[in-house]
C-alpha positions in Angstrom: 83.4 135.9 89.5 81.5 135.2 86.3 78.1 133.7 86.2 79.2 130.5 84.5 81.9 130.0 87.1 79.4 130.5 90.0 77.1 128.0 88.3 79.9 125.5 88.0 80.9 126.0 91.6 77.4 125.5 92.8 77.0 122.3 90.8 80.3 121.0 92.1 79.3 121.7 95.8 76.0 120.1 95.3 77.6 117.0 93.8 80.1 116.8 96.7 77.2 117.0 99.2 75.5 114.2 97.3 78.6 112.0 97.5 79.0 112.7 101.2 75.4 111.7 101.9 76.1 108.4 100.1 79.0 107.7 102.3 82.0 108.9 100.3 84.8 110.2 102.4 87.5 111.0 99.8 87.7 112.4 96.3 90.5 111.8 93.9 91.7 114.1 91.1 93.6 113.1 88.0 97.2 114.4 87.6 96.2 117.1 85.1 93.6 118.6 87.4 96.0 118.5 90.3 98.6 120.4 88.1 96.0 123.0 87.2 94.9 123.5 90.8 98.4 123.8 92.2 99.4 126.2 89.5 96.2 128.3 89.4 96.1 132.0 90.2 93.1 133.7 91.7 90.9 135.5 89.2 88.8 138.6 89.5 86.1 139.4 87.0 87.5 136.7 84.8 91.0 138.2 84.6 94.1 136.6 86.0 96.0 138.6 88.7 99.5 138.7 87.4 101.1 140.3 90.4 103.3 137.9 92.3 102.1 139.6 95.6 98.5 138.5 94.8 99.2 135.2 93.2 97.2 132.4 94.8 99.0 130.0 97.1 99.1 126.5 95.8 96.1 124.4 96.6 97.2 121.2 98.3 94.9 118.3 97.9 95.8 115.4 100.2 96.3 112.1 98.5 93.0 110.2 98.9 92.8 106.7 100.3 89.7 105.9 98.2 89.3 106.6 94.5 86.3 107.8 92.6 84.5 105.2 90.5 86.0 104.5 87.1 82.7 104.9 85.3 79.9 107.3 86.3 76.7 105.8 87.7 74.7 106.8 84.6 75.2 107.2 80.9 74.2 109.8 78.3 71.1 107.8 77.4 70.3 107.2 81.1 70.5 103.4 80.7 71.5 101.6 83.9 72.3 98.5 81.9 74.6 100.5 79.6 76.4 102.1 82.6 76.9 98.7 84.2 78.2 97.3 81.0 80.7 100.1 80.7 81.8 99.6 84.3 82.2 95.9 83.7 84.3 96.6 80.6 86.5 99.1 82.5 87.0 96.5 85.3 87.9 93.8 82.8 90.8 95.9 81.6 92.0 97.1 85.0 95.7 96.8 85.8 95.9 98.8 89.0 97.2 95.7 90.9 99.9 94.3 88.6 100.5 91.2 90.7 96.8 90.3 90.6 96.3 91.3 87.0 99.3 89.1 85.9 98.0 86.0 87.6 94.2 86.2 87.2 92.3 84.1 84.7 89.2 86.2 84.9 88.0 89.5 86.3 85.1 88.5 88.5 82.8 91.5 88.2 79.4 90.7 89.6 76.2 88.9 88.8 72.5 89.2 89.3 69.6 91.7 88.9 70.8 95.3 88.5 67.5 96.4 90.0 67.8 94.1 93.0 66.5 95.2 96.4 69.2 92.9 98.1 72.9 92.9 97.4 75.5 90.4 98.8 79.1 91.5 99.1 82.0 89.1 99.6 85.7 89.7 99.9 87.4 88.3 96.8 87.1 85.5 94.1 88.5 82.1 94.9 89.9 79.6 92.4 86.6 78.4 91.1 85.4 82.0 90.6 88.6 82.9 88.9 88.1 80.1 86.4 84.4 80.7 85.8 84.4 84.5 86.0 81.4 84.6 88.3 81.3 85.3 92.1 80.3 82.6 94.6 80.2 79.5 92.3 82.4 77.2 94.4 81.3 75.2 97.5 80.7 78.4 99.5 78.8 79.9 96.6 76.5 76.8 96.3 75.7 77.2 100.0 75.0 80.9 99.4 72.6 80.0 96.6 70.8 77.7 99.1 70.7 80.4 101.7 69.1 82.8 99.1 66.6 80.1 98.2 65.7 79.6 101.9 64.8 83.3 101.9 62.3 82.7 99.1 64.6 84.3 96.5 66.8 83.2 93.7 70.3 84.3 92.6 68.7 86.0 89.6 66.7 88.2 91.9 69.6 89.5 94.0 73.0 91.1 93.1 76.2 89.4 94.2 79.7 91.0 94.1 83.0 91.1 95.8 85.2 93.9 97.0 88.1 92.6 94.9 87.4 91.7 91.3 90.6 89.6 90.9 91.7 86.6 92.8 94.5 87.5 95.3 97.7 86.0 93.8 99.2 83.0 95.5 102.9 81.9 95.6 103.8 79.5 92.9 103.0 75.9 93.8 100.7 76.8 96.7 97.0 76.1 96.9 94.0 77.6 98.6 93.1 81.3 98.8 94.7 84.2 100.7 93.0 87.1 102.4 93.1 90.3 100.3 95.2 93.1 101.8 93.8 96.4 102.9 95.6 98.2 100.1 94.1 95.8 97.5 90.6 96.3 98.8 91.1 100.0 98.9 92.4 100.1 95.3 89.5 98.0 94.0 86.5 99.2 96.0 85.6 102.1 93.7 84.2 99.5 91.3 82.0 98.1 94.1 80.9 101.7 95.0 79.8 102.2 91.4 78.0 98.9 91.4 76.1 99.9 94.6 75.3 103.3 93.2 73.9 101.7 90.1 71.9 98.9 91.7 70.7 101.0 94.6 69.7 98.1 96.8 67.5 98.6 99.8 69.7 96.3 101.9 73.4 95.1 101.8 74.7 91.9 103.3 78.4 91.7 104.1 79.6 88.1 104.0 82.4 87.5 106.4 84.9 89.4 108.5 87.1 90.5 105.6 84.2 92.0 103.7 83.1 93.8 106.8 86.7 95.1 107.4 86.9 96.2 103.8 83.5 98.0 103.9 83.3 99.4 107.4 87.0 99.4 108.5 85.8 97.4 111.6 87.1 94.2 112.9 85.3 91.5 114.9 82.7 89.7 112.9 81.7 87.7 116.0 80.5 90.9 117.6 79.3 92.7 114.5 77.2 90.0 112.9 73.5 90.5 113.4 73.8 94.2 114.2 72.6 96.7 111.6 75.2 99.0 110.1 75.1 101.7 107.4 77.2 101.8 104.3 76.8 104.6 101.7 73.5 105.4 103.2 72.2 101.8 102.9 71.3 99.4 105.8 74.0 96.7 106.0 73.8 93.4 107.8 77.1 91.7 108.6 77.0 88.0 108.8 79.3 85.0 108.6 80.7 83.9 105.2 79.2 80.7 103.8 82.7 79.1 104.0 82.6 79.5 107.7 79.4 77.5 107.8 81.0 74.8 105.7 83.7 74.5 108.4 81.3 74.9 111.4 78.1 73.0 110.5 76.4 73.1 113.9 72.8 74.2 113.9 73.7 76.8 116.4 76.0 78.6 113.9 73.6 78.1 111.1 70.8 79.6 113.2 72.8 82.7 113.8 73.2 83.4 110.1 69.6 82.5 109.5 68.5 85.0 112.1 70.6 87.6 110.3 68.9 86.7 107.0 65.4 86.9 108.6 66.2 90.4 109.8 67.1 91.2 106.2 63.8 89.7 105.1 61.9 91.8 107.6 63.7 94.9 106.5 62.7 94.2 102.9 59.1 93.4 103.8 59.3 89.8 102.8 56.9 87.2 104.3 58.5 84.8 106.8 56.6 81.6 107.3 56.3 79.6 110.5 58.5 77.0 108.9 61.2 79.5 108.0 61.1 80.9 111.6 61.8 77.4 112.8 64.9 76.6 110.7 67.8 75.3 112.7 66.1 75.5 116.1 66.7 72.6 118.5 63.8 70.1 118.5 
């Protein structure tokens, strides 16, 4: 093999190892690359072997279940802000889910500090988010803002995003929100992967069972909440969705979520006051 080929091969292997360490399990190839791979012949010293007896067998690459990010996690000028802006623009034009694209009012990309140590991940936009184009702005979002404030932080200091960037479509005349399907989350999650890779938070918080299912492929938020997990090499804390607390407003349930958030604060090295440690405890 030629020296340039070996250099390219080494660089590719190094990149794949890096992706694996960050939690990636699948890699996708565009149709043109697939065509070239499946039609390629082995080469020796840079010359193609024409003999049919020595022609390479087709290289079969399984159809991946997770796509690579649409935009690389860096730009030519090395600007994180520029890379995030490019990613946002690509997401705003996405048509991978025709039903969602045809009914959405906005692509709800993400909001917050792109250098944040803490990143919250929800499942999908609701009606309010679809209208305003920002995640977590409805009643559940207002509660999330208060939760962040109780941690001694602001929305501007953290990063907030959803697995789905479009609101799941609803039947005509119906109200409320529906749970995103596994296929929808799988199709859209590369955008979230790219966001995580750009922000590089020290801790992730998964809000609700659907978000945990989409990220970790695990069910059972009641058992998983409060237990540290790992996602793309980053500590992840599963906890209840703020909407759950709006439906179940007992101090007992609020305390569970607050204990999860205090564990996050401890992992980030944030100070926890005696007053904070006493939130939602029975008097």
